[in-house]
C-alpha positions in Angstrom: 0.3 0.1 0.1 1.2 3.7 -1.1 1.2 6.2 1.7 0.3 9.3 2.3 3.6 11.2 1.3 5.0 7.9 -0.9 5.2 8.8 -4.8 5.0 5.5 -7.4 8.3 5.2 -9.0 6.1 4.1 -11.9 2.7 3.7 -13.2 1.6 0.1 -13.0 -0.9 -1.5 -14.4 -4.2 -2.0 -12.6 -5.1 -5.2 -13.6 -5.0 -7.4 -10.3 -1.7 -9.2 -10.1 -0.1 -7.3 -12.6 3.5 -5.1 -12.1 3.8 -4.3 -15.4 4.6 -0.5 -16.8 1.0 1.4 -17.4 1.2 2.2 -21.6 -2.5 3.1 -21.3 -5.0 5.2 -19.5 -8.3 4.0 -19.3 -10.9 6.6 -18.2 -14.1 5.8 -17.1 -17.3 6.8 -15.6 -20.5 5.1 -13.9 -23.3 7.1 -15.7 -25.5 5.4 -12.5 -23.2 6.7 -10.0 -20.9 9.7 -11.3 -21.9 13.1 -12.5 -20.1 13.8 -16.0 -17.5 15.6 -14.0 -16.5 12.5 -12.2 -13.9 10.4 -14.4 -12.2 7.4 -12.5 -8.8 6.1 -14.0 -7.3 2.6 -14.5 -4.1 2.1 -16.1 -3.2 -0.5 -18.4 -0.5 -2.6 -19.3 -0.3 -3.1 -23.1 -1.2 -6.8 -22.3 -4.3 -5.5 -20.6 -5.9 -2.9 -22.4 -8.0 -4.8 -24.0 -9.4 -6.8 -21.2 -9.9 -3.7 -18.8 -11.8 -1.8 -21.6 -14.1 -4.8 -22.4 -14.7 -5.5 -19.0 -15.9 -1.6 -18.2 -17.5 -1.5 -22.2 -19.6 -4.5 -21.3 -21.3 -2.7 -18.8 -22.4 0.3 -20.4 -19.5 2.8 -19.2 -18.6 5.6 -21.0 -15.1 5.7 -21.6 -12.1 6.3 -23.5 -8.2 4.8 -23.9 -5.5 7.7 -24.0 -1.6 7.2 -23.5 -0.7 6.7 -19.6 1.4 9.8 -20.3 -1.4 12.4 -21.2 -1.8 12.9 -17.6 -3.6 16.6 -16.8 -5.4 16.4 -19.7 -9.4 17.4 -18.8 -11.4 16.5 -21.5 -15.0 15.5 -20.2 -16.0 12.0 -21.1 -19.6 12.1 -22.9 -22.6 10.3 -23.2 -23.4 8.2 -26.5 -26.7 7.1 -27.9 -27.5 3.8 -28.8 -25.3 4.1 -32.1 -22.5 4.3 -30.3 -21.9 8.0 -31.5 -20.7 10.7 -29.0 -22.7 13.5 -28.0 -21.3 16.2 -30.2 -21.3 19.2 -26.8 -19.2 16.5 -25.0 -16.2 16.4 -27.8 -13.9 18.7 -27.7 -11.4 16.9 -30.3 -12.9 14.5 -32.8 -9.4 12.4 -32.2 -10.3 11.6 -28.7 -12.9 7.8 -29.4 -15.7 7.3 -26.5 -16.4 3.5 -26.7 -19.5 1.9 -25.7 -20.0 -1.7 -26.7 -23.1 -2.2 -28.3 
């Protein structure tokens, strides 16, 4: 466990039992309990990024995957409609994709 005044030496994958270096950041929220400004973050190594993304997508959570070094970017995660298209108002960069499993 990391103490309050300790900083991890490197970003590690959030998958249970994995200690590999994280290369991706999965930003997500549960719209049933989180407001649009509440975003949770899981870190993922190359091996587990698809597993973690699919786990969240299967639950229909809005999410996006960005590089792990993208810390500090604050673009909102928007809602998607039934066709999986992102809400235009929530997208600030067309390169950012909001994924949702249909």
